[in-house]
OpenMM code with the backbone's topology and positions (N, CA, C; nanometers):
from openmm import Vec3, app, unit

residues = "MET SER THR CYS LYS HIS LEU ASN PHE LYS VAL HIS ALA ASP CYS GLY ARG MET VAL GLU GLU HIS GLU ARG VAL SER ILE PRO ASN GLU VAL LYS PRO GLN THR VAL GLN VAL ASP LEU THR ILE GLU CYS ALA ASP CYS LYS ALA PRO LEU GLN PHE LEU GLY LEU ARG PRO GLY LEU ASN LEU GLN GLY ALA ALA CYS SER PRO ASP GLY LEU GLU ALA ARG LEU ALA CYS ILE ILE GLN ASP ARG SER LYS PRO".split()
positions = [
    Vec3(12.0521, 9.9023, 11.4741),
    Vec3(11.9916, 9.9940, 11.5695),
    Vec3(12.0647, 10.1281, 11.5637),
    Vec3(11.9880, 10.2349, 11.5749),
    Vec3(12.0421, 10.3699, 11.5659),
    Vec3(12.1253, 10.4044, 11.6892),
    Vec3(12.2302, 10.4802, 11.6673),
    Vec3(12.3118, 10.5281, 11.7801),
    Vec3(12.2661, 10.6663, 11.8261),
    Vec3(12.1656, 10.7222, 11.7596),
    Vec3(12.1130, 10.8540, 11.7957),
    Vec3(12.0443, 10.8461, 11.9311),
    Vec3(12.0672, 10.9454, 12.0154),
    Vec3(12.0053, 10.9497, 12.1483),
    Vec3(11.8713, 11.0226, 12.1483),
    Vec3(11.8295, 11.0753, 12.0333),
    Vec3(11.7002, 11.1436, 12.0173),
    Vec3(11.6817, 11.2529, 12.1227),
    Vec3(11.7724, 11.3492, 12.1243),
    Vec3(11.7681, 11.4575, 12.2227),
    Vec3(11.7053, 11.5861, 12.1684),
    Vec3(11.6925, 11.5972, 12.0366),
    Vec3(11.6378, 11.7174, 11.9738),
    Vec3(11.5220, 11.6777, 11.8834),
    Vec3(11.4166, 11.7587, 11.8844),
    Vec3(11.2974, 11.7223, 11.8084),
    Vec3(11.2516, 11.8371, 11.7209),
    Vec3(11.1881, 11.8007, 11.6108),
    Vec3(11.1298, 11.8964, 11.5178),
    Vec3(10.9799, 11.8667, 11.5119),
    Vec3(10.8993, 11.9700, 11.5345),
    Vec3(10.7538, 11.9567, 11.5326),
    Vec3(10.6990, 12.0286, 11.4100),
    Vec3(10.6088, 11.9637, 11.3405),
    Vec3(10.5405, 12.0272, 11.2278),
    Vec3(10.3910, 12.0266, 11.2592),
    Vec3(10.3279, 12.1423, 11.2478),
    Vec3(10.1850, 12.1547, 11.2741),
    Vec3(10.1154, 12.2184, 11.1544),
    Vec3(10.0051, 12.1580, 11.1143),
    Vec3(9.9166, 12.2146, 11.0126),
    Vec3(9.7845, 12.2453, 11.0802),
    Vec3(9.7308, 12.3624, 11.0565),
    Vec3(9.6034, 12.4023, 11.1155),
    Vec3(9.5068, 12.4403, 11.0052),
    Vec3(9.3838, 12.3972, 11.0210),
    Vec3(9.2813, 12.4328, 10.9238),
    Vec3(9.1471, 12.4478, 10.9914),
    Vec3(9.0713, 12.5471, 10.9505),
    Vec3(8.9385, 12.5706, 11.0071),
    Vec3(8.8422, 12.4699, 10.9466),
    Vec3(8.7688, 12.4024, 11.0321),
    Vec3(8.6693, 12.3056, 10.9869),
    Vec3(8.5412, 12.3813, 10.9546),
    Vec3(8.4881, 12.3606, 10.8360),
    Vec3(8.3687, 12.4303, 10.7908),
    Vec3(8.2587, 12.3279, 10.7662),
    Vec3(8.1459, 12.3469, 10.8346),
    Vec3(8.0315, 12.2602, 10.8101),
    Vec3(7.9639, 12.3027, 10.6813),
    Vec3(7.8914, 12.2110, 10.6203),
    Vec3(7.8293, 12.2364, 10.4903),
    Vec3(7.7410, 12.3621, 10.4919),
    Vec3(7.6616, 12.3822, 10.5971),
    Vec3(7.5731, 12.4994, 10.6003),
    Vec3(7.6501, 12.6303, 10.6172),
    Vec3(7.7749, 12.6250, 10.6635),
    Vec3(7.8550, 12.7464, 10.6796),
    Vec3(7.9085, 12.7971, 10.5464),
    Vec3(7.9161, 12.7127, 10.4479),
    Vec3(7.9724, 12.7522, 10.3192),
    Vec3(7.8912, 12.8629, 10.2520),
    Vec3(7.7632, 12.8735, 10.2864),
    Vec3(7.6786, 12.9747, 10.2243),
    Vec3(7.6357, 13.0820, 10.3237),
    Vec3(7.6882, 13.0783, 10.4466),
    Vec3(7.6485, 13.1767, 10.5468),
    Vec3(7.7290, 13.3058, 10.5314),
    Vec3(7.6893, 13.4043, 10.6088),
    Vec3(7.7566, 13.5342, 10.6058),
    Vec3(7.8977, 13.5196, 10.6634),
    Vec3(8.0022, 13.5627, 10.5942),
    Vec3(8.1408, 13.5429, 10.6394),
    Vec3(8.1726, 13.6022, 10.7760),
    Vec3(8.1115, 13.7140, 10.8149),
    Vec3(8.1454, 13.7791, 10.9410),
    Vec3(8.0580, 13.7344, 11.0573),
    Vec3(7.9753, 13.6352, 11.0349),
    Vec3(7.8885, 13.5856, 11.1404),
    Vec3(7.9731, 13.5273, 11.2540),
    Vec3(7.9379, 13.5593, 11.3785),
    Vec3(8.0153, 13.5144, 11.4938),
    Vec3(7.9639, 13.3790, 11.5404),
    Vec3(8.0508, 13.2803, 11.5421),
    Vec3(8.0176, 13.1469, 11.5905),
    Vec3(8.1473, 13.0774, 11.6308),
    Vec3(8.1395, 12.9778, 11.7188),
    Vec3(8.2631, 12.9074, 11.7564),
    Vec3(8.3289, 12.8452, 11.6337),
    Vec3(8.4576, 12.8528, 11.6292),
    Vec3(8.5307, 12.7942, 11.5174),
    Vec3(8.6044, 12.6700, 11.5644),
    Vec3(8.5841, 12.5610, 11.4930),
    Vec3(8.6592, 12.4397, 11.5198),
    Vec3(8.7808, 12.4395, 11.4281),
    Vec3(8.8950, 12.4131, 11.4857),
    Vec3(9.0199, 12.4090, 11.4107),
    Vec3(9.0785, 12.2691, 11.4217),
    Vec3(9.1162, 12.2125, 11.3094),
    Vec3(9.1824, 12.0822, 11.3068),
    Vec3(9.3323, 12.1077, 11.3070),
    Vec3(9.4025, 12.0534, 11.4065),
    Vec3(9.5468, 12.0670, 11.4155),
    Vec3(9.6077, 11.9297, 11.3922),
    Vec3(9.6931, 11.9186, 11.2918),
    Vec3(9.7631, 11.7938, 11.2611),
    Vec3(9.9093, 11.8101, 11.2994),
    Vec3(9.9586, 11.7220, 11.3858),
    Vec3(10.0957, 11.7301, 11.4363),
    Vec3(10.1782, 11.6099, 11.3947),
    Vec3(10.3006, 11.6355, 11.3556),
    Vec3(10.4003, 11.5300, 11.3390),
    Vec3(10.5256, 11.5745, 11.4127),
    Vec3(10.5974, 11.4787, 11.4668),
    Vec3(10.7212, 11.5069, 11.5398),
    Vec3(10.8262, 11.4090, 11.4926),
    Vec3(10.9476, 11.4585, 11.4740),
    Vec3(11.0579, 11.3708, 11.4364),
    Vec3(11.1839, 11.4120, 11.5103),
    Vec3(11.2767, 11.3208, 11.5213),
    Vec3(11.4070, 11.3520, 11.5775),
    Vec3(11.4762, 11.4486, 11.4816),
    Vec3(11.5215, 11.5600, 11.5324),
    Vec3(11.5854, 11.6609, 11.4473),
    Vec3(11.7199, 11.6135, 11.3933),
    Vec3(11.7796, 11.5155, 11.4604),
    Vec3(11.9121, 11.4695, 11.4191),
    Vec3(11.9061, 11.3542, 11.3183),
    Vec3(11.8288, 11.2500, 11.3495),
    Vec3(11.8271, 11.1320, 11.2618),
    Vec3(11.6989, 11.1193, 11.1794),
    Vec3(11.6023, 11.2090, 11.2024),
    Vec3(11.4752, 11.2136, 11.1286),
    Vec3(11.3805, 11.0988, 11.1607),
    Vec3(11.4053, 11.0225, 11.2658),
    Vec3(11.3140, 10.9137, 11.3046),
    Vec3(11.1823, 10.9756, 11.3528),
    Vec3(11.0687, 10.9269, 11.3006),
    Vec3(10.9403, 10.9832, 11.3430),
    Vec3(10.8988, 10.9306, 11.4796),
    Vec3(10.8233, 11.0129, 11.5509),
    Vec3(10.7633, 10.9677, 11.6759),
    Vec3(10.6229, 10.9184, 11.6461),
    Vec3(10.5848, 10.8116, 11.7126),
    Vec3(10.4516, 10.7552, 11.6959),
    Vec3(10.3664, 10.7930, 11.8167),
    Vec3(10.2468, 10.8432, 11.7905),
    Vec3(10.1553, 10.8828, 11.8972),
    Vec3(10.0859, 10.7586, 11.9530),
    Vec3(10.0827, 10.7493, 12.0852),
    Vec3(10.0215, 10.6351, 12.1521),
    Vec3(9.8892, 10.6763, 12.2159),
    Vec3(9.7960, 10.5831, 12.2253),
    Vec3(9.6706, 10.6072, 12.2954),
    Vec3(9.5640, 10.6789, 12.2156),
    Vec3(9.5883, 10.7062, 12.0882),
    Vec3(9.4887, 10.7705, 12.0029),
    Vec3(9.4348, 10.6693, 11.9029),
    Vec3(9.3058, 10.6737, 11.8807),
    Vec3(9.2454, 10.5837, 11.7816),
    Vec3(9.2649, 10.6400, 11.6416),
    Vec3(9.2938, 10.5543, 11.5458),
    Vec3(9.3073, 10.5996, 11.4069),
    Vec3(9.1754, 10.6537, 11.3530),
    Vec3(9.1832, 10.7560, 11.2698),
    Vec3(9.0648, 10.8121, 11.2066),
    Vec3(9.0565, 10.9613, 11.2257),
    Vec3(8.9335, 11.0110, 11.2307),
    Vec3(8.9073, 11.1535, 11.2462),
    Vec3(8.8024, 11.1700, 11.3549),
    Vec3(8.8277, 11.2577, 11.4509),
    Vec3(8.7342, 11.2846, 11.5593),
    Vec3(8.7177, 11.4355, 11.5685),
    Vec3(8.6055, 11.4875, 11.5222),
    Vec3(8.5830, 11.6317, 11.5205),
    Vec3(8.5518, 11.6879, 11.6585),
    Vec3(8.5403, 11.6016, 11.7580),
    Vec3(8.5132, 11.6445, 11.8954),
    Vec3(8.6275, 11.6085, 11.9899),
    Vec3(8.7423, 11.5664, 11.9375),
    Vec3(8.8519, 11.5246, 12.0245),
    Vec3(8.9791, 11.4980, 11.9465),
    Vec3(9.0432, 11.3858, 11.9787),
    Vec3(9.1727, 11.3547, 11.9186),
    Vec3(9.1692, 11.2188, 11.8506),
    Vec3(9.2477, 11.2058, 11.7460),
    Vec3(9.2638, 11.0805, 11.6729),
    Vec3(9.4044, 11.0824, 11.6128),
    Vec3(9.4373, 10.9801, 11.5364),
    Vec3(9.5679, 10.9766, 11.4705),
    Vec3(9.5547, 10.9140, 11.3323),
    Vec3(9.6599, 10.9256, 11.2549),
    Vec3(9.6655, 10.8618, 11.1244),
    Vec3(9.6729, 10.7103, 11.1447),
    Vec3(9.6432, 10.6306, 11.0427),
    Vec3(9.6465, 10.4846, 11.0590),
    Vec3(9.7802, 10.4296, 11.1107),
    Vec3(9.8905, 10.4943, 11.0757),
    Vec3(10.0213, 10.4480, 11.1227),
    Vec3(10.0628, 10.5110, 11.2561),
    Vec3(9.9817, 10.6046, 11.3085),
    Vec3(10.0103, 10.6672, 11.4373),
    Vec3(10.1161, 10.7753, 11.4334),
    Vec3(10.1603, 10.8150, 11.3142),
    Vec3(10.2682, 10.9132, 11.3030),
    Vec3(10.2187, 11.0576, 11.2976),
    Vec3(10.0870, 11.0768, 11.2862),
    Vec3(10.0291, 11.2109, 11.2842),
    Vec3(9.9131, 11.2158, 11.3834),
    Vec3(9.9183, 11.3105, 11.4759),
    Vec3(9.8065, 11.3320, 11.5678),
    Vec3(9.7112, 11.4307, 11.5030),
    Vec3(9.5821, 11.4037, 11.5166),
    Vec3(9.4781, 11.4907, 11.4612),
    Vec3(9.3940, 11.5403, 11.5779),
    Vec3(9.4055, 11.6685, 11.6077),
    Vec3(9.3437, 11.7257, 11.7265),
    Vec3(9.2371, 11.8273, 11.6896),
    Vec3(9.1167, 11.8109, 11.7424),
    Vec3(9.0096, 11.9084, 11.7220),
    Vec3(9.0201, 12.0114, 11.8339),
    Vec3(9.0190, 12.1386, 11.7989),
    Vec3(9.0325, 12.2472, 11.8945),
    Vec3(8.9267, 12.3530, 11.8650),
    Vec3(8.8951, 12.4339, 11.9659),
    Vec3(8.8108, 12.5496, 11.9413),
    Vec3(8.8864, 12.6734, 11.9847),
    Vec3(8.8526, 12.7845, 11.9229),
    Vec3(8.9166, 12.9106, 11.9567),
    Vec3(8.8475, 12.9676, 12.0791),
    Vec3(8.9252, 12.9961, 12.1811),
    Vec3(8.8729, 13.0486, 12.3053),
    Vec3(8.8335, 13.1951, 12.2889),
    Vec3(8.7167, 13.2302, 12.3392),
    Vec3(8.6712, 13.3689, 12.3341),
    Vec3(8.7228, 13.4417, 12.4574),
    Vec3(8.8270, 13.5193, 12.4423),
    Vec3(8.8881, 13.5892, 12.5554),
    Vec3(8.8156, 13.7194, 12.5891),
    Vec3(8.7145, 13.7560, 12.5104),
    Vec3(8.6403, 13.8783, 12.5411),
    Vec3(8.5389, 13.8566, 12.6528),
    Vec3(8.5096, 13.7297, 12.6837),
    Vec3(8.4164, 13.6986, 12.7928),
    Vec3(8.4948, 13.6737, 12.9207),
    Vec3(8.4438, 13.7277, 13.0350),
    Vec3(8.5156, 13.7072, 13.1625),
    Vec3(8.5089, 13.5634, 13.2100),
] * unit.nanometer
topology = app.Topology()
chain = topology.addChain("A")
for resn in residues:
    res = topology.addResidue(resn, chain)
    for name in ("N", "CA", "C"):
        topology.addAtom(name, app.Element.getBySymbol(name[0]), res)
């Protein structure tokens, strides 16, 4: 058993814009909501032990949250908020 108290954490996030098939041929400057997939992993900064996400179903959910099969990566669907609207 580790003697590390797990007091410091390192977070890694990857973000990517989700593109639907019909968007691949559309006008690039067209204004529409953008869905962004955010993939998160967290580990103890001292001993490198990974944190496992609880309560998320394995797979991909383009309308919410899911995780990798081992639970070590959270996969979060997000949209960019339009701050120009009151």
